[in-house]
C-alpha positions in Angstrom: -0.1 -0.1 0.2 3.2 2.3 0.5 4.0 2.3 -2.8 0.4 3.4 -4.0 1.1 6.8 -2.3 4.5 7.1 -3.9 3.2 6.6 -7.1 0.5 9.4 -6.4 3.5 11.3 -5.1 5.5 10.8 -8.4 2.6 11.7 -10.4 1.7 14.6 -8.8 5.4 15.6 -9.2 5.4 15.1 -12.8 1.8 16.8 -13.4 3.6 19.8 -11.7 6.4 19.9 -13.7 4.1 19.6 -17.1 1.8 22.3 -16.0 4.7 24.7 -15.1 6.3 23.5 -18.5 3.1 24.9 -20.2 2.8 27.6 -18.3 6.1 28.8 -19.1 5.8 27.8 -22.7 6.4 30.8 -25.1 4.6 29.1 -28.2 1.4 30.9 -29.4 -1.2 29.2 -27.4 -3.6 26.8 -29.3 -7.0 27.6 -29.5 -8.4 24.1 -28.9 -8.7 23.7 -25.2 -8.9 19.6 -26.0 -5.5 19.6 -27.7 -3.8 21.4 -24.9 -5.5 19.3 -22.3 -4.1 16.1 -24.3 -0.8 17.5 -24.7 -0.6 18.1 -20.6 -2.0 14.8 -19.9 0.2 12.7 -22.5 3.4 14.5 -20.9 2.5 14.3 -17.4 2.5 10.5 -18.5 5.9 10.5 -20.1 7.3 12.4 -16.8 5.6 10.2 -14.7 7.0 7.0 -16.5 10.7 8.5 -16.5 10.5 9.6 -12.9 8.7 6.3 -11.9 11.8 4.5 -13.5 14.2 6.4 -11.9 13.0 6.2 -8.7 12.6 2.5 -8.7 15.7 1.9 -10.1 17.4 4.0 -7.4 15.2 1.9 -4.9 16.1 -1.5 -6.0 19.7 -0.7 -6.5 20.1 0.4 -2.8 17.8 -2.2 -1.7 20.1 -4.9 -3.1 23.3 -3.1 -2.1 21.8 -3.0 1.7 21.1 -6.8 1.4 24.7 -7.4 0.0 26.4 -5.2 2.5 24.3 -7.0 5.6 25.0 -10.4 4.5 29.0 -9.7 4.0 29.5 -7.9 7.5 26.6 -10.0 9.5 
């Protein structure tokens, strides 16, 4: 259950970064709100995937290193 809150937090960070990027975008805004909404949803999912991959690769790497060090020095 702990991972659900971690994933929600990661998605919140991804959505925040996406909204910040859309806010500071200097291109001419599109007239269609559906297009802008779809762009924000897709970009937030891409950022979520990247952040999740980075987080869990570091998480499992450090968990494995901790297990190895505990076996070696225990």
